[in-house]
C-alpha positions, 0 to 999 in steps of 0.5 A: 488571470487564473490563480491557484488555490495556494496563491489565493490562500497566500493573498488572504494574508494582511498587506504586511504579512503578504509582502514579507512572504512574497519577497522570500518566495520570489527570491527562491523562485528567481534563484532557480530561474537564474542559476538552474544548474546550482544545486544549492538554490534548489533546496531549502533546509526545513530547519532554516530560521528564515524558513521556519519564522517567515514562511512556515507560519504564513497562510498559503506560503508553504503551499505555494512552494509545493505548487511551484514544484518543491518536494519533501526530502528528509531535512529539506524541501527540494526542487527536483530536476524533473519539476516543471519550470513553466509551473514555477514561473506561473506561480512566481508571476501570480505572486509578483503581480499581486506584490506589484499591485499592493506596492503601487497602492492597489486593492488586494486580490479579491477572491471569487464568490466561490473562494470566499464561501470556502474561506468562510468555512474557516471563519473561526480561525484567527484572521492572520494565523495559519494552521501551523501557527494559530494561537490559543487552542491551535498552538502546536506543541513545539515549532520543530514538531509542527513544522516537520508534520506540516511539511509531511502533510503538504508533501503528501497532499501535493504528491497525490496530484501526480495521480491525476495526470491524464498522460500518466494514467494512460501510461499506467493503463497500458501496463494493466490487463484491464479488459481481463480484469473487468471480465473476471470481476464481472464473472465473479460478481455474477457468481455472487449475485446468483448465490445471493440475490440480495448482495449489495456489492458492485463491480468496482469491489471485484475489480479492486480484488483483481487489481490487488492480485495482479499487482502483487503476483504479476507486476510488482516485486519486493526488494530487500537486497538486490542480487549483485549486478555482476555475479548475481549473488546475495548482497547487503544494504551497506550504506547510502550513495549520492543520487545522480542527476537522473536519480533526482529527476525521478525523485530518488533523494536516497540511493541504497548501496547493496554491497556484494561481499564476493565481488566487492562491487556495489549495486545501486538501488535508487528509492524512486518517488515518481510513480511514472518511473515505478511503472518501469522499475516495478520494484521496491518496498512499501513506499514504492508499492503504495505509490505505484498501486494508487496510480493504477487505481486512479488509472482504472477510474477508482477513487483512491487515497494514499495512506501514510502511517507515522510508524513507517508504512503506507498503503491505499484506500479505495472508495466503494460506491456500492458499499458507500465506504472506504476500503483498506487495500494493501498491495504489498500484502494483497489484502482488502478491507482488513484495517486491523491488520497492522495493530492486531496482526503486526503488533504496530503501535499506531499514532497517526494514520492520514489519507490523502486524495486529490480533494481531501486529507482525512485523519483515518487513524481510528479505522485502523485501531480497536484500542483508541485510548492507547493510540490517543496516548501516543499522539503527542507530536502535535496538539489535536486541535492544531492537527484538526485546524491544519487539516481543515485549512488544507481541505478548504484551500484544495476544495475552494474551486470544487462544485457545491455538489462535490463538496456536499458529497465529500462532506456526507462521506466524511460524516459516514467515516466519523460515525464509523470511527466512533465505535472501535472495530472488533478483531477479525480472524483474517487480520490476526497474522503477521506481515507477508511482504519482505524477508523474515529478518526484515519483518522481525527487525520491524516487529511485524511478524508476531501474533499479539495474542500469543506473542509468537512469530506466526502467520494468520491462521487461515482456512481449515478443512473440516468435514461437512455433514455430507462428508461425515456421512460419506466418511470421505473428504476429497479435495483437488486444486486445479492450477490453471483455473486457480480453484479448489474443487471439494469433490466430496461436498457436491463438487463445491468450488472455491476460487483463488489458491490462497483461500483454502491455505492454512498459513503462507509466507513469502509465496505468490501465484505467478502467471507467465503470459508470454510462456503461457505457464502458471505456478506458485513460487517464492516472492522475489528476495525471499530465501524461503517460502512456505505454504500449508493446508490444514485438515481437522476431523476432531470437531465432528468426532472423526479420525483418519482411516487412510490418506492419499496425497498427490502434489506436483512441484519442480526445481531448476538449477539449485532450487530446493523443494520439500514436502512433508506432513505433520500429525502431532509429533510425527513428520512424514516427508514425501515427494512432489512428483505428481503421483498419488501416494498413500500414508497409512502412518496417519491412521488414527490421527484426528488432524494433520497439516500438509506443508510445502517449503520452497528454497535454494536457487541462485542469481536474480531468478533464484525465486523461480528455481523452486515451483509448485503446481506448475502447469501450462495454460495451453494443456488440458486442465488437471489437478496439481494437488489432491488430497483423498481422506477416508474417515472413521468414527473417533 
């Protein structure tokens, strides 16, 4: 009979230890099978003395519960309605058969040669201890802390196996425009290779960028508070509601009550943990975003890890075959390879950051910090030796049936990571900004808006238009943005092309580019749930010793219903408003200035589609390409 990794690990315990644990595990399973509609038999309180003393310290025991189908809730392990009873029976039968064999005086289960070889990797651990209860150096700082941490590790490690379900991957692929993404990725790779023949990037690097852009701009939406289901007005997250049977089926142990003060009606917001359900709802906060995005990565054949941060955020890592390293990817923010975003940009006080894949758990905290001593001082929940031993135990259990070649590959990758972790990463300019996703109030409440260098609420300082040698010589800077192509054309610099709307942006807040494939329209709008969106472009001539002679600007924008749109320019203390009517306008008032910023503010609107009621750069994909934004600046010596 084939035996699962968790059950195999359980069998490695001594006779007495195994029989005690098996008795309790079989009781949990039999209660569910006998009383399938009794909720009390479908949950185990983590703080229960029986659980904490008779199962948690036993090697493989908690792993068996997760393989049966139990999932982690805030204070309990729960067997959800959606869990497979067939899987529960398989694990139960394996444990029962081994118990009967031992009770009848038979020899304990003997693992395969491959299993034994994997187990020998942990030979330094005491024979009858687990990662959660080893003696001496592996003794955790407190039973309660270690128990909670161990359950978190187990829950995440088990959850990522959902992403390996082939039917679920197919369902995700049916939602993803993967052919268009692959074509776009190939095109961009070709452009980069032509510009730099020595470039070592691969197709998967560009595919990741395409997937991030699509997921943020076209597929998933952020939820602070849902609009009222009755009147469409604003709501407040007032309290929690009891989950229904259907909520529990999809892993929603928690349901928020978004209360409308106008209608006095609640709008339910179940916090689904099922990536399958999230493919349908397509909304949530960082937990839902990372959960669904990681599934999409696996659906496209990318090696992906789900990353859990103890300071309340989650994201994804993608393995780049061409670069031979793991790339940080945050779908909420549409950013790739900016690991210092959280510590430097958001001001997070990191402690534990762990990455979970189908094959491995890795402590990746050090990738996301340039302040290792500070981080180490905050890692007090469990002892470091205990954490290392626990992770090694989980990995040995999960990897015991892998091929020698795959094990070697994982070991080599881990060594590369460890070398990377030794040297703290230096700050990178693009990582110094605050958070983009969520409402400003939500980000302020979490302390994730400030620039830690200045202490002021800000977004990342981005691109600045500064004259090139040619533009300085010609005394002209001319930039156009073409919405349908999603590219800037720097006409005055030999028609240089820069792809993607946000690559030339100075600052942005709660805005994204929306492509409506059904209506064949494209535009930039607020992120759903945000009351205000801002985007700006900066022009600076001081570095080359020049100033403005004259400025002409064309910007296109549209409002619907009660949506509002405000365009203005800032030059020193002077603010000049102008219309976004798509006509070129001249501004002599900026003459003599050495820099200025163009700002667009999107606000207003009502109901569920309020975010769509103010738009900039709206254009039909069927119509001829033309500029949606144009800046023409004549220069003179300062």
